[in-house]
N, C-alpha and C positions, 0 to 999 in steps of 0.2 A: 216447657214444650217449645216455645219460640227459640230458646237458646239451642236446643237439640237440632232444630231445623236449620238454624244458621250454620252450626258445625257441619251438618250434612251438605249444605250448599257449597261450602268451602272445599269439602272433600271431593265433591263431584266436579269441581273446576280447579284442578291442580295448577293450571297456567295462570290463574288470577294473581296479579301483582308481579308477574315476571318482568314486565317492562320497567318496573321501578328499580329492579336490580341492575339495570343498564346505566352506568354512570355517564354523565354528560361529557366527560373528558377522560383522557387516558395519559399515561406518562411512559417515557422511555428513558432509562438511565444510561448515561455515557460513562463507562468506567472500565479501566484496564484495557484500553484500546478496543472496546466493543460496544455495540448497542445492545442493550438488554431490555426487552427480549429482541432477538434478531428478526422475528416475524410477529407482526401485531395485526389483529383482525379489528377493523374499525368501520365506520359508516361515513359516507360523504357528508361533509359539513361538521363532522365531529372535530373537537379540539384536542390536540395532543401536545403535551409539554415535554420537551427534551431537557433533561437536567444533566449538566456536565459535572460529574463527581470525580473526574480524572485530574491528573496533575498538569495536563497539557490542554491547550486550546484545540477545539474540534469544530467541524462544520457538519450540518445536515443538508446534504446536496442531492437533489433528485437526479437520477441517471438521465431522465429525459428533459432536464432543465426546467421543470415545472415550479420548482421552489429551491431556495438556497438561503440558509440562515445566516451566512457570514460567520465569522469566528465567534464561538461561544467560549468565553474564558472560563477557567476553573471556578466552580462555585456559582456560575451563572446558569440561566435557562433561556429557552426560546420556545415559543408556542406556534403551532402550525394548525390551521384549519384544513382538513383533508379536502383537496380541491375537486376530486372526481372519483367515480367508482372504477374498480379495476385493481390490478396489482401494480404498485409503485415501488420500484427498487431505488434505494438511496445509499449514499456513501459519505465518508469524510474526505473533503478536498485534500488537506495536507497528508492524510493517511489513507490512501485508496484501498488498502487492504480491509478497512473497516466497512462492512456492508451489511445491510439489513433490508427488510421489505415490509411495506404496508399493504395489507389486502383489504381493500374497501369494497364492501357489499352494499348495494343500495337498498335491498329488502331485509327484513328482520331475519328471515330463514334462508336467505340466499347464500349459497356456498361458491367459492371460486372454482373455476374449471380445473379439472385435474391437470397437474403439471404447470399451472399458471404461476406458482410461487417460485419459479426459477429452477424447476427440475430439469429442464432441457438445456442443452449446451448453448452458450451465447454465440452469436454470429461474430464474424471478423469485423472489427472496426479499427480503421488506421489510427495510430496515435495522433493526438492533437494537442494535449497539454503536457507541461513539463513533468508532471507526475507520472505520465505514460512514457515519455521519451527517455527520461533519466534511467529507470530500471532496465530498459532494453539495452542501453549503451553500457551500463555497469556490468551486465552479464558478459559482454565481450572483454571488458577490461579486467574483470576478475578471473577470466579463464586464460587469456592469451599469455600473460607474463608468467604465471606459475607453470603453464605447460611448456613455455619456451625454456624456462629454467630446468625443468625435469628433462626435456629433450636433450639439452646440452649435457646434463649429468649422465644420461644414458649413452650419449655419444662418446663421452670420455671413457665409459666402462666398456662399451662394445667396440670401440674404435671405428665407428661408422660415420662417415662424412655426411651422409644423408640426413642423419638426426641433427647435426649441427646446422645444416642448410635450413631444415625446418624451423629450428629455434630462431635463426636470424630473421626469417620472414615473419614469424609470429611476433617478435619484438617490434619489427617495423609496422606491422598492422596495429599493434597496441599503441604505438607512438602516434599513429594517424588518428585512431578513434578517441583516445583518452582526452584530448582537448575538447572534443564535442561533449564528452561525458561531463567534464567540469563545467562547461558552458550551460548545459541542461540543469546541472545542480544549482548553479547561481540563479538561473531563470526560476527554478522551483522555489528558491528562497524568496525572490522578489514577489511571487504570487502567494506565498504562505507567510508573509511577514507577521510576526507575532505569535504564530501557531507552533513554532518549533522551539525547543528548549535552548535558550541562548548559550548556556555553558557547553553544550554538546555541539550545536551547530557551528560555533566558532571554531572548534578544533576540526570538525568534519570538513568545513569548507576550505580552510586553509591548507589542510593536509591533502585534500583532493586537488586543489590547484597546484600545490607543490609537486604532487605525483605526476601531473600532466607534464610539467617541465622535466621531471626526472626521467620519465619514459622517453622523451625526445633525446635526451643526452644518452641514455642507455642504448637507444637505437643506433645513434652515431658511433658510440663506442663498440657496439657489437658487430657493426658492419666492417670495421677495420680488419679484424682477423678473417672475416668472411671473404674479403677481396683477396687476401693472401692464401685462402684455402687452408687455414689453420684453425685449431680449436681455440676457444676463448681462454684467457688466463685465469688463474685462481683469484686474483683481485676482483675481476669482473664478476666471477661467480659469487663471491662473498658479498659484494655490494648488491647484486641482484637478490640474493637471499634475504637481505635486510629490507629491501624494497618490497619483496613478497610479504614479509611480516607486517610492514607498514600498510600494505594493501589489505591484509586480513583485519588489522585493527580498524582501518577505514570502513570496511564492510560491517564490522561489529557495531560501530557508531550509527551507521545508516540503519541497521536493523533495530537498534535501540529506539531510534526516533520513529520509525514506521510501525514496528511491531511491538514496541514497549518492553522488549526483552533482549 
């Protein structure tokens, strides 16, 4: 009879023992250039262990600066005690495309406000770090020279001087911007020492520096026929095509380091 009453008491209180199912700590796996899971519900004061199972070093850096793990080498881990309630977005310093969110609720049944997990569009923040400056400048570099090359080819085909004029100006703009792109890349490397794969970054950095010099030489070469109001020669076009291919390869190396593919 007592046994039946005990079973009835358990059946009438289905929530009993639910607090025991809450583990005192949680973990986030860093793998394949991502935080897994990308959103984790925790409580203030709870401990979270970040385990790096990737082949590259990563950081766990709060967007608001409230915590920063420093570099976590492959096979290592780092523990964080959740500092406060609310939604805390974080990212990897060397690989800013890696983003995730901690949703810290102070009450057992408390839920975050709708849209607080990052559903709204982020506001504008001016770039401050090399990880932010470098991609912006790369976009100009990656676009200007290929477009200039295409404009020259179209100018030869259509016999339009205006297309050659546009190409000359684009090469000049590329020559002005690209040294800043290379400088931002070197700045990024100094801030992310040890986090980037040595074999890839060695090729990436020296190719990028070489392209900065080559772009200046191309601009000088391109403006000679521009002053004479003539089209560029075939040798210039062949060299430019090779530089465009080198630029594509340079971009693929950058994508491999940032996106892991």
